[in-house]
C-alpha positions in Angstrom: -35.1 -27.6 9.4 -34.6 -26.4 13.2 -30.7 -26.2 12.2 -31.6 -24.3 9.3 -33.2 -21.6 11.3 -30.5 -21.3 13.8 -28.2 -20.8 11.0 -30.4 -17.9 9.3 -30.8 -16.5 12.8 -26.7 -16.5 13.1 -26.4 -14.9 9.3 -24.9 -11.5 9.3 -27.1 -8.8 8.6 -26.2 -7.2 4.8 -24.1 -4.8 4.9 -25.4 -1.2 4.3 -22.4 0.4 1.9 -24.4 3.4 1.4 -24.7 4.4 5.0 -21.2 3.3 6.0 -19.7 5.5 3.0 -21.8 8.4 4.7 -20.4 7.6 8.0 -17.0 7.5 6.7 -17.7 10.6 4.4 -18.8 12.6 8.1 -15.7 11.4 10.1 -13.5 12.6 7.0 -15.2 15.6 7.0 -14.4 16.4 10.8 -10.4 15.6 9.7 -10.9 12.1 10.9 -9.1 10.2 8.6 -8.3 7.1 10.7 -11.6 6.7 11.7 -12.5 6.8 8.2 -10.1 4.6 7.0 -11.8 2.2 9.4 -14.8 2.0 7.9 -13.2 2.5 4.3 -11.1 -1.0 4.5 -13.6 -3.4 4.9 -15.5 -2.1 2.4 -12.6 -1.7 0.3 -11.3 -5.6 0.8 -15.1 -6.6 0.1 -14.8 -4.8 -3.4 -16.3 -1.3 -3.2 -14.5 0.3 -5.8 -15.1 4.3 -4.6 -13.8 3.0 -0.7 -10.7 1.9 -2.6 -10.7 5.0 -4.0 -10.9 6.6 -0.9 -7.9 4.8 1.0 -6.1 5.1 -2.4 -6.2 8.9 -2.0 -5.6 8.8 1.8 -2.1 7.1 0.9 -1.8 9.6 -1.7 -2.1 12.6 0.5 -0.6 11.3 4.0 -4.3 11.4 5.7 -4.9 9.1 8.8 -1.5 7.1 7.3 1.7 7.5 6.7 2.4 8.8 3.1 2.6 5.9 0.7 2.3 6.8 -3.2 3.7 3.0 -4.4 0.4 1.8 -1.8 -1.6 4.5 -3.4 -1.3 3.2 -6.8 -2.3 -0.3 -6.0 -5.1 0.9 -4.5 -6.5 3.4 -7.1 -5.7 0.5 -9.6 -8.4 -1.9 -8.1 -10.6 1.4 -8.2 -9.7 2.2 -11.5 -10.0 -1.0 -12.8 -13.6 -1.4 -11.4 -14.6 1.3 -13.1 -15.0 4.0 -10.3 -14.6 7.2 -12.4 -12.8 9.0 -9.7 -10.3 6.2 -8.8 -9.5 6.3 -12.9 -9.0 10.4 -12.0 -6.9 10.3 -9.3 -4.5 7.1 -10.8 -4.4 9.2 -13.6 -3.1 12.0 -11.5 -0.3 9.5 -10.3 0.9 8.7 -13.5 0.7 12.1 -14.5 2.7 13.4 -11.7 5.1 10.1 -11.6 4.2 9.5 -7.9 4.1 5.6 -7.1 4.3 5.0 -10.7 6.7 5.5 -13.5 5.5 8.9 -15.5 3.5 8.0 -18.2 1.2 11.3 -19.7 -0.2 8.6 -22.6 -1.6 6.5 -19.9 -2.8 9.5 -17.5 -4.6 10.6 -21.0 -6.7 7.1 -21.7 -7.7 7.0 -17.7 -9.0 10.7 -17.6 -11.0 9.9 -21.0 -12.3 7.0 -18.9 -13.2 8.5 -16.3 -14.5 12.0 -18.8 -16.7 9.3 -20.4 -18.6 8.8 -17.5 -19.0 12.5 -16.8 -16.1 13.4 -14.2 -16.1 17.2 -14.7 -12.1 17.1 -12.7 -10.8 14.8 -15.2 -12.4 16.6 -18.1 -11.1 19.6 -17.4 -8.0 17.9 -17.2 -7.7 16.3 -20.4 -9.0 19.7 -22.5 -5.7 21.1 -20.8 -3.5 18.5 -21.7 -5.0 18.7 -25.6 -5.0 22.2 -25.5 -1.3 23.0 -24.2 -0.3 19.8 -26.3 3.2 20.0 -24.4 2.7 16.3 -23.3 0.0 14.7 -26.3 -1.5 15.7 -29.2 -3.2 19.0 -29.1 -6.7 19.1 -30.5 -8.7 22.3 -30.1 -12.3 21.2 -30.8 -11.7 18.0 -28.7 -10.2 20.9 -25.7 -13.0 22.8 -26.0 -15.5 20.2 -26.0 -14.3 19.1 -23.0 -14.1 22.2 -21.3 -17.7 23.1 -22.1 -18.6 19.6 -20.3 -17.0 20.4 -17.3 -18.1 24.4 -17.4 -21.9 22.5 -17.7 -21.0 21.1 -14.3 -19.4 24.5 -12.6 -15.8 23.4 -12.8 -14.3 27.3 -13.2 -11.1 26.2 -14.2 -13.0 24.9 -17.4 -15.2 28.3 -17.6 -11.5 29.9 -17.5 -10.2 27.7 -20.1 -12.8 28.6 -22.5 -11.8 32.3 -21.9 -8.7 31.5 -23.1 -9.7 29.4 -25.9 -11.6 32.2 -27.8 -9.4 35.1 -26.9 -6.8 33.5 -28.2 -8.4 32.1 -31.2 -7.2 28.4 -30.7 -9.7 26.4 -32.9 -12.1 29.2 -32.7 -12.6 32.9 -34.4 -11.3 35.4 -31.9 -14.2 36.6 -29.6 -13.2 39.3 -27.2 -17.1 39.4 -25.8 -17.0 35.6 -25.2 -14.0 35.2 -23.7 -14.5 38.3 -21.2 -18.6 36.2 -20.6 -16.3 33.0 -20.3 -13.9 34.8 -17.6 -16.9 36.6 -15.7 -18.6 32.7 -15.3 -15.0 31.7 -13.7 -14.0 34.6 -11.8 -17.4 34.8 -9.9 -16.4 30.8 -8.8 -13.0 32.5 -7.3 -10.8 31.2 -9.7 -8.1 33.8 -9.4 -6.9 33.3 -13.1 -10.2 34.0 -14.5 -10.4 37.2 -12.1 -7.0 38.2 -13.3 -8.0 38.1 -17.1 -11.1 39.7 -16.6 -9.6 42.6 -14.4 -7.4 42.8 -17.6 -10.5 42.9 -20.1 -11.7 46.2 -18.0 -8.5 48.0 -18.2 -8.4 47.2 -21.7 -12.0 47.4 -22.7 -11.5 44.1 -24.6 -14.8 42.3 -24.9 -16.5 45.0 -22.2 -16.7 48.5 -21.7 -13.5 50.1 -19.7 -13.8 50.5 -16.2 -10.5 51.1 -14.4 -12.3 50.2 -10.5 -13.9 47.0 -11.5 -10.4 45.7 -13.5 -8.6 46.8 -10.7 -11.4 45.3 -7.9 -10.7 41.8 -9.7 -7.2 42.2 -9.6 -7.4 42.8 -5.9 -9.0 39.3 -6.0 -6.6 37.4 -8.0 -3.9 38.7 -6.3 -5.7 37.6 -2.9 -6.1 34.3 -4.8 -2.2 34.1 -5.7 -2.9 34.3 -9.5 0.4 34.2 -11.3 -1.5 36.2 -14.0 -2.6 39.4 -11.9 0.9 40.3 -11.7 1.2 41.4 -15.3 -1.6 43.9 -14.9 -1.7 44.9 -11.3 0.9 48.0 -11.4 -0.2 48.8 -14.7 -3.6 49.1 -13.6 -3.2 50.5 -10.0 -1.0 53.4 -11.5 -3.8 54.8 -13.5 -6.5 54.8 -10.4 -7.7 57.8 -9.1 -8.2 58.2 -5.3 -12.2 57.5 -5.9 -11.7 54.5 -8.5 -9.4 53.0 -5.9 -11.9 53.0 -3.2 -14.5 52.0 -5.0 -12.2 48.6 -5.9 -11.6 48.1 -2.9 -15.1 48.3 -2.1 -16.3 46.0 -4.8 -13.3 43.5 -4.5 -15.2 43.1 -0.7 -18.4 41.8 -1.8 -19.4 38.2 -1.5 -19.3 36.6 -5.1 -22.4 35.8 -6.9 -21.9 33.1 -9.5 -23.4 33.4 -12.5 
């Protein structure tokens, strides 16, 4: 009995996974990825799927370690096989890009689907894009719209922009310029450059909103600063129509803080 008591006293205390993961994230937020990896590694070897994903992501991006796409895929596969949605999404990205593994769009779609079904907004957004574009998988407009709506409900700005495009281009729905503009406004106020460009174009053309040159150019200024390639399609056309007062007002509006709606 005394021997058992001594053994119990020497037993290692249980690992507080949540506390260790929080400490690792704190280190990562300070750009101390080496420190974060020191915490994630034993957790990953113990089977913690999110830690496995995080190590894979570090190898994928070269954070705290030399970039190694093959090792990234090994860790991400462990995470994905354990059912972690972020691991599934990141492994899907590897298959989509062909990094560390042969490019396989069908496998990428399967993994994005698995993560989407667990509510991962980024995976929902990406799968929505794949189904809408139809370049690497069979197009499915209704499903693309459904997934975009799920992602948008979680605040995903790119999905909001895509919904605007769906309604603007009548992809599986009747064309609705006002609904398109509403979705672009939601994405634009979350600082999505493409949404800002399209909303600027809508205000320029009076499509779904009242025509307003100053507001149009303000959104195009933001889109340009965010690097949206769509901004260049409208920027000069709008700029040359502005009065000096409109130009000054656009500059003022473009400097205001964004308030997501």
